[in-house]
N, C-alpha and C positions, 0 to 999 in steps of 0.2 A: 385260465382259471383251472383250478384241480377239481378232479372227480372223482367217483367210484364208477367202475365196472362191477357189474353182480350178476352171474349167470344162476341158473337152478342148482342147487346147491344139496338136495338131498338131504336127509336127516342129520342134523348136528350132532356130535359126540364127544364127549370129554371133560374136561376142567378147567375152570375160566375162575380167575381170583378179581374181586371187585374192587374198584379203588374207593378212596376216601371222597366225601361227599360234596360235589360242586357246592352246593346249595349252603352247604355246612363250611367249608373252608373260607368262602367268600365273606359273611359275614365276621367269622372267626378273624381274619384277616384286618378287617375294618376296625374290629376291638382292639387289636393289639394296640391301637393307635391310645388306647388309655393307660399302657404301662409304661413306667418311666425305666421298666429294666431290659432284659435280653429275654425274647420269645423263641422258644423251640414248638415247630409246629411238624408233627410226625404224620406219616402217609396224606402228604399234600399232593392231589392227583394233578398231572403234567399236562394243563388245559389250556386253552386261548384263554379264555377269561381271567385264569388263575393268573397268567402272563401280564393281564391288562391292570389287575388289581397290585399286582409287583411294581409295575412303571408308575401308578398310581402313587403307592409307597414313597417309591424313589423319588417322586415328584418334591416329596416333602423333605426331603433330607434322609430319609430312614435308611440304613444300610442292610441289604439282604444277602444272605449267602445259603447256598444249596448245597447240599450232600445228600445224592439221589434222591428221595422224597422226603428228605427231612427240611424244613425252612428255617432259617435263624433271623430274626427279626430283631434290631438294636434302633432303638427310638433316640437315643442319646443327641444324634445331632438334628432332631426335629424341627424344621421352620415352618410353621403353618403359612399357606398363601392360598391364593384361588385356586380350584380344581380346574384345570382346562377343559374346554368343552371335546377336543380331537381325542381325550380320553374316556369322559365320560359318555361322552355319546355312543360308546359301542358297548356297553354294559349297563345297566339299569344298576347292579348289585352296589355300583361305587357312589352311587347316593345313599349307603349306610357309612358314608367316613362323616356325614354332619353331625351324628349324634355325638361321637365319639369327639370331634374337632373342638365343636363347642361346649360343649362341658367341661373340656380339658384346659382351653385355651381363651375362653370366652368369646368368639367370633370366628363365625365359618362363610364362607362364599363358594358357592359351585354352582357349575352350570348344570340345566336342567338335565335328568337322565336320558340312555336311550336303552337299547335291548330289542328284544326279538318283538315284531309286530303283531301279537298276538289280543290286545286289546288295548284299553285306555290305562290301566294299572295308575288311577291318578296318583299323586304325593300328597293330596290332600291331610289324610291320616296322619301320614307323618308329622306333616307341619300343627296339624292340630293337637298332636300329644306333645308336641316338643314345645309351642306356647303356652300350651297349658302348665307347663314347670318351669315358665318364666322367661321362654326364648321369645325375643323381639323381631321378627322377621319381615325383610322387603324383599320383592319380587320386583324383576325387571330387567329389561335387554338381555334376556336369556339366562339370566343368572337369579339364586336364592341367595341372598345372603340372611343369617341368624344371628342375634348378639344377646349377650345376658352376662352381668357382673357376676351372676351366681344363680344357677338354678336350683329350683326348691320344689323337694318333693310336692306331688299332688294325686287325686285320683281322676284316674283318665278312664273313659268308655268309649271302645272302637265301636262306630258303626258296622264293620265289617272286621272279622278276624284276620287283618291282613298281616301277612308273615313278616313283609316289610317294616311294616309301620311299628310293628310289635319289637321286631330286634332294635331299630332306629332307637324307641323311646327307652328300652331296657340300657342300651350303652350309654345313653345320655344320663340318663337316672344314677349308674355306678356311683358316678362321683358327684352327685347332688346334694344337697343338705335334705337332710329327714327323709320320709319314708315315701315312696312311690308305689301306686298299685294301680295294676292295668287290668281292666275288667272287658271281658269279651276276646281275649287276647289268643292270638295262633296257639296251637298245640303241639304243630309237627315236631318230630325229633330232632330236625336242625335248631329249633328254640332252646329245646334241651341241651342241645351240644353247646351252643351259645353260653347257657348260662353256667354250667359246667365248668367251662375257661374261665369266664369271667371271677368264677367264686376260686378257681386254680389262682389268680392273681391274686386274692385278697377280697374280693368282691362277696356281697350278701343278696343273692337274688334266690328267691322262695316261689314254687309253685309251677315253674316252668315244666310246660307237658300237660297243663289245667288250663281252665279260661280264666284264673285271677293269678296273677303273677305280682310278688310283691319284691320291689327292689330298694334295699335300705342304703343309702349314698355312705361311701368311705372316703375318707378324704385322701388317700391313692393307691394305687395299683402296681405291683411287682410284678418280675418278670416269672414265668413257670414252662413248663413242659406239658403239650397237649395231644393227644392223638386224635384225627378226625374220624369220626364215624364213616360205616361203610355206605357208599352211594345208592338208596333203596330204589332210585329212578333207574341207575344203571343196571342194578341187577333184575328189576322188573322188565327192563329190555330185554335182557338175556333170558328171562323165564319164558317172555313172548318166542322169542327165537325158537326156542325147545318146541314150543307148542305148534307155529307156522310150518317147521319143517318135520313135524312128527319125531323128534330127536330125543335124547336122552342125555343130558346137562347135569354136571354137579358144580354148582355155586358156592366157592369158599369167600370167606370174608365177609360173612353178612349178618345182620341182625333180624330173625324170623319176626319178630313183633313190629317190626316196620313195614314188613311186607304182607302184612295178613289181610288190606283190602284186595290187594291185587292176587295172591294166592287164593282169595275167596273165590273169585271172578273165574279166573284159569280153572278151579275143582269145578265150578258149574259149568264148564265148559266140558268138561271130561277129561282134562289134563290131570296126570297124577303127581301129586308134590308130596315129600316126604323128606323129615330129618334124618341125616346122616351124621358120622363122627366128624367130616370134614366140614360140613354146612347144610345144604338142603340139592336134594336130586329131583329135577322137572324132568317130566316125559312122557310121551302119549301111550297107550295102551287101550285101544279101542275105538269104537267112533267117537264123535263132538256133537256138541249140540251148540242152537242159538243162545245169545245173551241179550240180556238189558243191562245197561249201566248207566247211572248218573254221576258226574263229577261233584265233589264237595270239599268243603275244606277238611284237613286232617283232624279225625281218623276214618273220614269217607274216602272214597275213589280218589287218588291223586289226577288232578288235571295233567300233569308233565307224563301220565300214562294213556291219554287219550287217544293220542293218534297213532301207539303202537296196535293197543286193542282195536282199532280200527280197521289195520291193516289184518289183523288176525280173522277179525270178524266177517271181513271181505271171503273169506276162506272156508266159512263155516255152513254146512248146508243149511238153507232156509232163512228166515228174516231176523234180523236182530238191530237194534237199537241203543244208541247211545244221545244223552241229554247232557249239555256241558252247560255247566250253572257258574262256573266260576270267571271265565273270560269271554267274550262275546264274539271274538272274532278268529273263533281259533279251530275253525275248519278250513284254513286257507290248504291244508293237504288234498281236500277231497278233491280236485279239479287234478291234481298230480296222481292219485290213487287213480280215478278213472281216465286215464290217458294210459295205466295199464291193464283195462276191462274191468275194473271194479264199479260194482253197481250201487250208487249211493244217493239218494234224495234228501235235499236238508229241507226241515219245516221248523222256522225258527231257529230256537235253540237244539232241537233235536235232529239227528241225522238215522234216517232208515237205512240199513245194507241189507242187500241181498245177496247171498253168498253165491261164489260161481267155481265151478269144479275147476279151472285154472285161469291164471293171470298170464299177461303177455308182455313181454320185454319191451320197454319203450325210451325214450329219452324223456325225465322228471327233473324238476327243480327242488331243491332243500330251500322251502319257503320259512321256516323256522329252525330251532333246536331240535325239538321232537318229531316234528313233521321229516325232518333228514332220517332221523334212525326207523321212522315207521317205513319209508321208501325202500331203505335197505332190506329191512323183514319182509317188504312185499317182493322186493328183487331176487331174493332165495327162493321164493315159492312159484314166480313165475318162470314162464317157459322163454326162450332166448336170453338176450342180455338185456339188462336195464342200466341206463347210464346216468348218475344221481348228481346233479352240478351242484353248485354252490355250497359246497359241503365246509367251507368255512363255518356255516352254521353248526353243523355237528361236531368238527373240534373244538366248540367252545363249550361243549359238556362231556365229551365221549374221547378218553384218552385212548390212542392208537386203538379203535375200535375196530378196525381192518384187519389190524395184526392178531389181534383177540379172535374174532371171527373166523379166520383163516386156519386159527389152531385148533378149531371145533368141527373145521372140515368145509367153511363155507367156500364157495369161488368168488372172491372179490378180490379187486386190485385198485389200488391209487392210481390216478393218472394225474401229473403236475405240468 
């Protein structure tokens, strides 16, 4: 099984280009099922999760063609059939095909989803929303089946601003009769990107990026060309890499507004961040301070950056604290950071981190995607060698992260 070997790297310096967003491209690939034309997606990241979604689309008879990082999707031979467990179990985002197939073909059967074990992440909000616009849903034997002769617009209130539920309902409503209104909707930038994609196909989605989204159903959606937005979590990870190594990095292909919560906390810690012609510059220039942060739905601090920030907090003088409010099981990386010498205490949903002068290299395991990134960051600060195993989790969300880090001066190599 593959692993990463990381040794103390010193200050990272140079320039890094951020890829298209994983959390944007996956729902957009699912939304391509709504179209009866040719879809062209640009700046598609070459990730394991994207590979799984490609295999799922091909399962339905969809023809895919790659040209570097441009993906062409031809739905002319689509044949809806049950989505198999062996694909769906690998990635939670595969559940997003439910809304598009249901609204276009009137019937969908899909295995219960998998993904990182960071919390329950129930699908009840997805099902509640689809039922509200006319879906008849049956659960049994590890599968969910939904039927509807025709979906009809309705007003839906989400008990929690779930990103996945918001996306699934938007896609289902895009071809439904009448107007669908989602209240307490997720406001993430990836929701806006999905709405822009659907509108480029001829859809009518308004209010994306606010807590109330209105979708007026249309008769058909056609082909289009769309560029995926930059990945704010990958960008945030490299911002923390600059901070934890005392480096000086310029990030290109970023949208600064999407990074405000991470930028604010890094500045609070004493990291310098400034806009430059090519993007943003992140560097250390002076002593650092302790931090307190709480994860929240966007525009709050992203839960997907919690583990990376914890790695940084382990190196800050004094005591810092994190409160995780989004997922109840997102501290699995704590035991691995402790193996490196971190001092962390968990109290309910809060983690209290006492900074140490140095971490010590050790063998650790990537328990999920962002935890794996945090261990790489900690390994670049630690003395000695850190071996991070189970790196298939990291490959799900970071394209060639080892090559990018090496280009900045990191001592990291992949062992296959």
